[in-house]
HTML snippet that shows the backbone in 3Dmol.js (N, CA, C, O; Angstrom):
<script src="https://3Dmol.org/build/3Dmol-min.js"></script>
<div id="view" style="width:600px;height:400px;position:relative"></div>
<script>
const pdb = `
ATOM      1  N   MET A   1      14.634 -10.786 -13.241  1.00  0.00           N
ATOM      2  CA  MET A   1      13.887  -9.819 -12.624  1.00  0.00           C
ATOM      3  C   MET A   1      15.138  -9.339 -11.610  1.00  0.00           C
ATOM      4  O   MET A   1      15.996 -10.054 -11.092  1.00  0.00           O
ATOM      5  N   SER A   2      14.951  -7.890 -11.502  1.00  0.00           N
ATOM      6  CA  SER A   2      15.935  -7.292 -10.372  1.00  0.00           C
ATOM      7  C   SER A   2      15.184  -7.138  -9.242  1.00  0.00           C
ATOM      8  O   SER A   2      13.971  -7.345  -9.268  1.00  0.00           O
ATOM      9  N   VAL A   3      15.858  -6.743  -8.087  1.00  0.00           N
ATOM     10  CA  VAL A   3      15.318  -6.637  -6.834  1.00  0.00           C
ATOM     11  C   VAL A   3      14.651  -6.024  -6.762  1.00  0.00           C
ATOM     12  O   VAL A   3      13.568  -6.341  -6.270  1.00  0.00           O
ATOM     13  N   THR A   4      14.963  -4.510  -7.309  1.00  0.00           N
ATOM     14  CA  THR A   4      13.653  -3.523  -7.419  1.00  0.00           C
ATOM     15  C   THR A   4      12.916  -4.043  -7.640  1.00  0.00           C
ATOM     16  O   THR A   4      12.147  -4.327  -6.723  1.00  0.00           O
ATOM     17  N   ASP A   5      12.620  -4.547  -9.047  1.00  0.00           N
ATOM     18  CA  ASP A   5      11.442  -5.394  -9.748  1.00  0.00           C
ATOM     19  C   ASP A   5      10.755  -6.015  -8.876  1.00  0.00           C
ATOM     20  O   ASP A   5       9.571  -5.680  -8.837  1.00  0.00           O
ATOM     21  N   GLU A   6      11.157  -6.978  -8.002  1.00  0.00           N
ATOM     22  CA  GLU A   6      10.628  -7.700  -7.191  1.00  0.00           C
ATOM     23  C   GLU A   6      10.222  -7.006  -5.861  1.00  0.00           C
ATOM     24  O   GLU A   6       9.633  -7.598  -4.957  1.00  0.00           O
ATOM     25  N   MET A   7      10.507  -5.990  -5.829  1.00  0.00           N
ATOM     26  CA  MET A   7       9.989  -4.804  -4.477  1.00  0.00           C
ATOM     27  C   MET A   7       8.932  -4.384  -5.033  1.00  0.00           C
ATOM     28  O   MET A   7       7.860  -4.333  -4.432  1.00  0.00           O
ATOM     29  N   HIS A   8       9.115  -3.962  -6.471  1.00  0.00           N
ATOM     30  CA  HIS A   8       8.008  -3.074  -6.630  1.00  0.00           C
ATOM     31  C   HIS A   8       6.770  -3.785  -6.744  1.00  0.00           C
ATOM     32  O   HIS A   8       5.710  -3.288  -6.364  1.00  0.00           O
ATOM     33  N   SER A   9       6.863  -5.035  -7.298  1.00  0.00           N
ATOM     34  CA  SER A   9       5.694  -6.360  -7.467  1.00  0.00           C
ATOM     35  C   SER A   9       5.189  -6.490  -6.228  1.00  0.00           C
ATOM     36  O   SER A   9       3.980  -6.315  -6.072  1.00  0.00           O
ATOM     37  N   ALA A  10       6.047  -6.828  -5.094  1.00  0.00           N
ATOM     38  CA  ALA A  10       5.478  -7.572  -3.828  1.00  0.00           C
ATOM     39  C   ALA A  10       4.604  -6.106  -3.075  1.00  0.00           C
ATOM     40  O   ALA A  10       3.516  -6.303  -2.533  1.00  0.00           O
ATOM     41  N   LEU A  11       5.079  -4.987  -3.109  1.00  0.00           N
ATOM     42  CA  LEU A  11       4.844  -3.846  -2.735  1.00  0.00           C
ATOM     43  C   LEU A  11       3.250  -3.608  -3.351  1.00  0.00           C
ATOM     44  O   LEU A  11       2.327  -3.433  -2.555  1.00  0.00           O
ATOM     45  N   SER A  12       3.035  -3.615  -4.685  1.00  0.00           N
ATOM     46  CA  SER A  12       1.903  -3.549  -5.433  1.00  0.00           C
ATOM     47  C   SER A  12       0.852  -4.689  -5.076  1.00  0.00           C
ATOM     48  O   SER A  12      -0.345  -4.409  -5.132  1.00  0.00           O
ATOM     49  N   CYS A  13       1.261  -5.956  -4.715  1.00  0.00           N
ATOM     50  CA  CYS A  13       0.337  -6.774  -4.358  1.00  0.00           C
ATOM     51  C   CYS A  13      -0.108  -6.651  -2.692  1.00  0.00           C
ATOM     52  O   CYS A  13      -1.209  -7.043  -2.307  1.00  0.00           O
ATOM     53  N   GLU A  14       0.890  -6.063  -1.791  1.00  0.00           N
ATOM     54  CA  GLU A  14       0.577  -5.682  -0.564  1.00  0.00           C
ATOM     55  C   GLU A  14      -0.274  -4.444  -0.504  1.00  0.00           C
ATOM     56  O   GLU A  14      -1.165  -4.350   0.340  1.00  0.00           O
ATOM     57  N   ILE A  15      -0.031  -3.516  -1.355  1.00  0.00           N
ATOM     58  CA  ILE A  15      -0.916  -2.121  -1.222  1.00  0.00           C
ATOM     59  C   ILE A  15      -2.352  -2.871  -1.641  1.00  0.00           C
ATOM     60  O   ILE A  15      -3.271  -2.540  -0.892  1.00  0.00           O
ATOM     61  N   GLU A  16      -2.631  -3.587  -2.438  1.00  0.00           N
ATOM     62  CA  GLU A  16      -3.892  -4.111  -2.865  1.00  0.00           C
ATOM     63  C   GLU A  16      -4.976  -4.868  -1.818  1.00  0.00           C
ATOM     64  O   GLU A  16      -6.201  -4.822  -1.705  1.00  0.00           O
ATOM     65  N   LYS A  17      -3.727  -5.704  -0.995  1.00  0.00           N
ATOM     66  CA  LYS A  17      -4.592  -6.098   0.050  1.00  0.00           C
ATOM     67  C   LYS A  17      -4.611  -5.490   1.313  1.00  0.00           C
ATOM     68  O   LYS A  17      -5.221  -6.053   2.221  1.00  0.00           O
ATOM     69  N   VAL A  18      -4.164  -4.660   1.466  1.00  0.00           N
ATOM     70  CA  VAL A  18      -3.992  -3.116   2.678  1.00  0.00           C
ATOM     71  C   VAL A  18      -5.399  -2.564   2.206  1.00  0.00           C
ATOM     72  O   VAL A  18      -6.267  -2.605   3.078  1.00  0.00           O
ATOM     73  N   ARG A  19      -5.715  -2.130   1.157  1.00  0.00           N
ATOM     74  CA  ARG A  19      -6.483  -1.104   0.516  1.00  0.00           C
ATOM     75  C   ARG A  19      -7.735  -1.995   0.793  1.00  0.00           C
ATOM     76  O   ARG A  19      -8.577  -1.436   1.496  1.00  0.00           O
ATOM     77  N   GLU A  20      -8.101  -3.548   0.297  1.00  0.00           N
ATOM     78  CA  GLU A  20      -9.065  -4.253   0.246  1.00  0.00           C
ATOM     79  C   GLU A  20      -9.683  -4.145   1.772  1.00  0.00           C
ATOM     80  O   GLU A  20     -10.869  -3.978   2.057  1.00  0.00           O
ATOM     81  N   ARG A  21      -8.670  -4.270   2.594  1.00  0.00           N
ATOM     82  CA  ARG A  21      -9.309  -4.983   3.717  1.00  0.00           C
ATOM     83  C   ARG A  21      -9.334  -3.304   4.467  1.00  0.00           C
ATOM     84  O   ARG A  21      -9.657  -3.349   5.654  1.00  0.00           O
ATOM     85  N   MET A  22      -9.040  -1.870   3.927  1.00  0.00           N
ATOM     86  CA  MET A  22      -9.497  -0.990   4.538  1.00  0.00           C
ATOM     87  C   MET A  22     -11.285  -0.512   4.299  1.00  0.00           C
ATOM     88  O   MET A  22     -12.177  -0.018   4.988  1.00  0.00           O
ATOM     89  N   VAL A  23     -11.147  -0.909   3.179  1.00  0.00           N
ATOM     90  CA  VAL A  23     -12.599  -1.097   2.357  1.00  0.00           C
ATOM     91  C   VAL A  23     -13.495  -1.742   3.100  1.00  0.00           C
ATOM     92  O   VAL A  23     -14.510  -1.148   3.462  1.00  0.00           O
ATOM     93  N   ARG A  24     -13.241  -3.208   3.485  1.00  0.00           N
ATOM     94  CA  ARG A  24     -13.979  -3.947   4.317  1.00  0.00           C
ATOM     95  C   ARG A  24     -14.646  -3.359   5.649  1.00  0.00           C
ATOM     96  O   ARG A  24     -15.828  -3.278   5.983  1.00  0.00           O
ATOM     97  N   LEU A  25     -13.657  -3.041   6.183  1.00  0.00           N
ATOM     98  CA  LEU A  25     -13.362  -2.505   7.294  1.00  0.00           C
ATOM     99  C   LEU A  25     -14.232  -1.036   7.615  1.00  0.00           C
ATOM    100  O   LEU A  25     -14.872  -0.774   8.633  1.00  0.00           O
ATOM    101  N   SER A  26     -14.024  -0.152   6.356  1.00  0.00           N
ATOM    102  CA  SER A  26     -14.868   0.965   6.533  1.00  0.00           C
ATOM    103  C   SER A  26     -16.010   0.591   6.022  1.00  0.00           C
ATOM    104  O   SER A  26     -16.810   1.503   6.231  1.00  0.00           O
ATOM    105  N   ASP A  27     -16.592  -0.418   5.367  1.00  0.00           N
ATOM    106  CA  ASP A  27     -17.724  -0.705   5.389  1.00  0.00           C
ATOM    107  C   ASP A  27     -18.746  -0.930   6.583  1.00  0.00           C
ATOM    108  O   ASP A  27     -19.880  -0.514   6.821  1.00  0.00           O
ATOM    109  N   GLN A  28     -17.883  -1.742   7.208  1.00  0.00           N
ATOM    110  CA  GLN A  28     -18.176  -2.482   8.527  1.00  0.00           C
ATOM    111  C   GLN A  28     -18.149  -1.408   9.723  1.00  0.00           C
ATOM    112  O   GLN A  28     -19.036  -1.486  10.573  1.00  0.00           O
ATOM    113  N   PHE A  29     -17.273  -0.515   9.811  1.00  0.00           N
ATOM    114  CA  PHE A  29     -17.250   0.096  10.729  1.00  0.00           C
ATOM    115  C   PHE A  29     -17.189   1.796  10.497  1.00  0.00           C
ATOM    116  O   PHE A  29     -17.319   2.546  11.465  1.00  0.00           O
ATOM    117  N   GLY A  30     -16.998   2.270   9.243  1.00  0.00           N
ATOM    118  CA  GLY A  30     -16.960   3.635   9.341  1.00  0.00           C
ATOM    119  C   GLY A  30     -15.651   3.879   9.106  1.00  0.00           C
ATOM    120  O   GLY A  30     -14.677   3.300   9.588  1.00  0.00           O
ATOM    121  N   PHE A  31     -15.696   4.936   8.196  1.00  0.00           N
ATOM    122  CA  PHE A  31     -14.148   5.878   8.157  1.00  0.00           C
ATOM    123  C   PHE A  31     -13.338   6.126   9.589  1.00  0.00           C
ATOM    124  O   PHE A  31     -12.138   5.864   9.511  1.00  0.00           O
ATOM    125  N   MET A  32     -13.670   6.456  10.509  1.00  0.00           N
ATOM    126  CA  MET A  32     -13.432   6.796  11.605  1.00  0.00           C
ATOM    127  C   MET A  32     -13.057   5.981  12.763  1.00  0.00           C
ATOM    128  O   MET A  32     -12.755   6.430  13.869  1.00  0.00           O
ATOM    129  N   HIS A  33     -13.108   4.482  12.347  1.00  0.00           N
ATOM    130  CA  HIS A  33     -12.853   3.561  13.507  1.00  0.00           C
ATOM    131  C   HIS A  33     -11.423   3.674  13.127  1.00  0.00           C
ATOM    132  O   HIS A  33     -10.895   4.089  12.095  1.00  0.00           O
ATOM    133  N   PRO A  34     -10.765   3.032  14.608  1.00  0.00           N
ATOM    134  CA  PRO A  34      -9.183   3.206  14.768  1.00  0.00           C
ATOM    135  C   PRO A  34      -8.543   2.565  13.723  1.00  0.00           C
ATOM    136  O   PRO A  34      -7.579   2.987  13.084  1.00  0.00           O
ATOM    137  N   GLU A  35      -9.146   1.499  13.583  1.00  0.00           N
ATOM    138  CA  GLU A  35      -8.729   0.141  12.653  1.00  0.00           C
ATOM    139  C   GLU A  35      -8.610   0.715  11.054  1.00  0.00           C
ATOM    140  O   GLU A  35      -7.598   0.485  10.392  1.00  0.00           O
ATOM    141  N   VAL A  36      -9.400   1.247  10.678  1.00  0.00           N
ATOM    142  CA  VAL A  36      -9.684   1.374   9.523  1.00  0.00           C
ATOM    143  C   VAL A  36      -8.349   2.905   9.357  1.00  0.00           C
ATOM    144  O   VAL A  36      -7.593   3.055   8.396  1.00  0.00           O
ATOM    145  N   GLN A  37      -8.409   3.567  10.251  1.00  0.00           N
ATOM    146  CA  GLN A  37      -7.175   4.708  10.047  1.00  0.00           C
ATOM    147  C   GLN A  37      -5.945   3.880  10.268  1.00  0.00           C
ATOM    148  O   GLN A  37      -4.888   4.292   9.789  1.00  0.00           O
ATOM    149  N   LYS A  38      -5.962   2.965  10.816  1.00  0.00           N
ATOM    150  CA  LYS A  38      -4.651   2.390  10.998  1.00  0.00           C
ATOM    151  C   LYS A  38      -4.207   1.720   9.595  1.00  0.00           C
ATOM    152  O   LYS A  38      -3.021   1.552   9.314  1.00  0.00           O
ATOM    153  N   CYS A  39      -5.171   1.388   8.822  1.00  0.00           N
ATOM    154  CA  CYS A  39      -5.041   0.628   7.317  1.00  0.00           C
ATOM    155  C   CYS A  39      -4.532   1.724   6.356  1.00  0.00           C
ATOM    156  O   CYS A  39      -3.674   1.652   5.475  1.00  0.00           O
ATOM    157  N   SER A  40      -5.454   2.974   6.850  1.00  0.00           N
ATOM    158  CA  SER A  40      -4.997   4.109   6.036  1.00  0.00           C
ATOM    159  C   SER A  40      -3.668   4.856   6.002  1.00  0.00           C
ATOM    160  O   SER A  40      -3.148   5.584   5.157  1.00  0.00           O
ATOM    161  N   LYS A  41      -3.258   4.386   7.332  1.00  0.00           N
ATOM    162  CA  LYS A  41      -1.574   4.885   7.884  1.00  0.00           C
ATOM    163  C   LYS A  41      -0.924   4.073   6.832  1.00  0.00           C
ATOM    164  O   LYS A  41      -0.412   4.501   5.798  1.00  0.00           O
ATOM    165  N   GLN A  42      -1.005   2.941   7.197  1.00  0.00           N
ATOM    166  CA  GLN A  42      -0.822   1.664   6.337  1.00  0.00           C
ATOM    167  C   GLN A  42      -0.258   1.636   5.191  1.00  0.00           C
ATOM    168  O   GLN A  42       0.909   1.391   4.885  1.00  0.00           O
ATOM    169  N   LEU A  43      -1.448   1.988   4.367  1.00  0.00           N
ATOM    170  CA  LEU A  43      -1.875   2.075   3.243  1.00  0.00           C
ATOM    171  C   LEU A  43      -0.646   3.370   2.657  1.00  0.00           C
ATOM    172  O   LEU A  43       0.124   3.251   1.704  1.00  0.00           O
ATOM    173  N   ASP A  44      -0.755   4.225   3.319  1.00  0.00           N
ATOM    174  CA  ASP A  44       0.191   5.892   2.575  1.00  0.00           C
ATOM    175  C   ASP A  44       1.744   5.525   2.869  1.00  0.00           C
ATOM    176  O   ASP A  44       2.514   5.962   2.014  1.00  0.00           O
ATOM    177  N   GLU A  45       2.343   4.790   3.945  1.00  0.00           N
ATOM    178  CA  GLU A  45       3.502   4.506   3.895  1.00  0.00           C
ATOM    179  C   GLU A  45       3.667   3.342   3.204  1.00  0.00           C
ATOM    180  O   GLU A  45       4.879   3.144   3.120  1.00  0.00           O
ATOM    181  N   LEU A  46       2.889   2.243   2.526  1.00  0.00           N
ATOM    182  CA  LEU A  46       2.997   1.378   1.365  1.00  0.00           C
ATOM    183  C   LEU A  46       3.448   1.830   0.034  1.00  0.00           C
ATOM    184  O   LEU A  46       4.259   1.485  -0.825  1.00  0.00           O
ATOM    185  N   LEU A  47       2.393   2.941   0.280  1.00  0.00           N
ATOM    186  CA  LEU A  47       2.104   3.589  -1.397  1.00  0.00           C
ATOM    187  C   LEU A  47       3.389   5.148  -1.634  1.00  0.00           C
ATOM    188  O   LEU A  47       3.442   5.893  -2.613  1.00  0.00           O
ATOM    189  N   LEU A  48       4.226   5.197  -0.414  1.00  0.00           N
ATOM    190  CA  LEU A  48       4.993   6.300  -0.470  1.00  0.00           C
ATOM    191  C   LEU A  48       6.667   5.269  -0.824  1.00  0.00           C
ATOM    192  O   LEU A  48       7.571   5.690  -1.546  1.00  0.00           O
ATOM    193  N   ARG A  49       6.675   4.154  -0.224  1.00  0.00           N
ATOM    194  CA  ARG A  49       7.452   3.308  -0.292  1.00  0.00           C
ATOM    195  C   ARG A  49       7.262   2.769  -1.867  1.00  0.00           C
ATOM    196  O   ARG A  49       8.242   2.662  -2.605  1.00  0.00           O
ATOM    197  N   PHE A  50       6.370   2.552  -2.159  1.00  0.00           N
ATOM    198  CA  PHE A  50       5.864   2.156  -4.236  1.00  0.00           C
ATOM    199  C   PHE A  50       6.556   3.124  -4.746  1.00  0.00           C
ATOM    200  O   PHE A  50       7.560   3.024  -5.450  1.00  0.00           O
ATOM    201  N   TYR A  51       5.902   4.283  -4.313  1.00  0.00           N
ATOM    202  CA  TYR A  51       6.630   5.681  -5.188  1.00  0.00           C
ATOM    203  C   TYR A  51       8.272   5.685  -5.312  1.00  0.00           C
ATOM    204  O   TYR A  51       8.801   5.749  -6.422  1.00  0.00           O
ATOM    205  N   GLU A  52       8.982   5.617  -4.194  1.00  0.00           N
ATOM    206  CA  GLU A  52      10.313   5.630  -4.148  1.00  0.00           C
ATOM    207  C   GLU A  52      10.583   4.841  -5.181  1.00  0.00           C
ATOM    208  O   GLU A  52      10.967   5.324  -6.247  1.00  0.00           O
ATOM    209  N   ILE A  53      10.410   3.470  -4.997  1.00  0.00           N
ATOM    210  CA  ILE A  53      10.773   2.732  -5.780  1.00  0.00           C
ATOM    211  C   ILE A  53      10.566   2.678  -7.153  1.00  0.00           C
ATOM    212  O   ILE A  53      11.334   2.177  -7.974  1.00  0.00           O
ATOM    213  N   ASP A  54       9.396   3.263  -7.391  1.00  0.00           N
ATOM    214  CA  ASP A  54       9.008   3.402  -8.719  1.00  0.00           C
ATOM    215  C   ASP A  54       9.987   4.372  -9.629  1.00  0.00           C
ATOM    216  O   ASP A  54      10.300   4.173 -10.802  1.00  0.00           O
ATOM    217  N   LYS A  55      10.417   5.551  -8.726  1.00  0.00           N
ATOM    218  CA  LYS A  55      11.095   6.554  -9.204  1.00  0.00           C
ATOM    219  C   LYS A  55      12.407   5.904  -9.516  1.00  0.00           C
ATOM    220  O   LYS A  55      13.010   6.231 -10.538  1.00  0.00           O
ATOM    221  N   MET A  56      12.891   4.994  -8.689  1.00  0.00           N
ATOM    222  CA  MET A  56      14.450   4.753  -8.801  1.00  0.00           C
ATOM    223  C   MET A  56      14.455   3.595 -10.009  1.00  0.00           C
ATOM    224  O   MET A  56      15.504   3.226 -10.538  1.00  0.00           O
ATOM    225  N   MET A  57      13.361   3.162 -10.309  1.00  0.00           N
ATOM    226  CA  MET A  57      13.387   2.342 -11.790  1.00  0.00           C
ATOM    227  C   MET A  57      13.142   3.070 -12.725  1.00  0.00           C
ATOM    228  O   MET A  57      13.301   2.641 -13.868  1.00  0.00           O
ATOM    229  N   LYS A  58      12.673   4.411 -12.487  1.00  0.00           N
ATOM    230  CA  LYS A  58      12.836   5.255 -14.027  1.00  0.00           C
ATOM    231  C   LYS A  58      14.029   5.988 -14.112  1.00  0.00           C
ATOM    232  O   LYS A  58      14.081   6.864 -14.975  1.00  0.00           O
ATOM    233  N   ARG A  59      14.844   5.829 -13.500  1.00  0.00           N
ATOM    234  CA  ARG A  59      16.168   6.506 -13.431  1.00  0.00           C
ATOM    235  C   ARG A  59      17.024   5.338 -13.655  1.00  0.00           C
ATOM    236  O   ARG A  59      18.222   5.561 -13.481  1.00  0.00           O
ATOM    237  N   ARG A  60      16.695   4.122 -14.004  1.00  0.00           N
ATOM    238  CA  ARG A  60      17.370   3.443 -14.889  1.00  0.00           C
ATOM    239  C   ARG A  60      17.806   3.393 -16.017  1.00  0.00           C
ATOM    240  O   ARG A  60      18.451   2.412 -16.387  1.00  0.00           O
TER     241      ARG A  60
END
`;
const viewer = $3Dmol.createViewer("view");
viewer.addModel(pdb, "pdb");
viewer.setStyle({}, {cartoon: {color: "spectrum"}});
viewer.zoomTo();
viewer.render();
</script>
């Protein structure tokens, strides 16, 4: 497994954890709560990194 593959896999796991946390928090506090917004931003950033790595992997 290459470094890129490992990063892709690790990001995938992290994305799922953050997504699950965001869903739990939104159920508890509503979508506009600052913690939910923070998770949403973190999820966006992780997804952007994931897609960049995905793009690099497809170029190989």
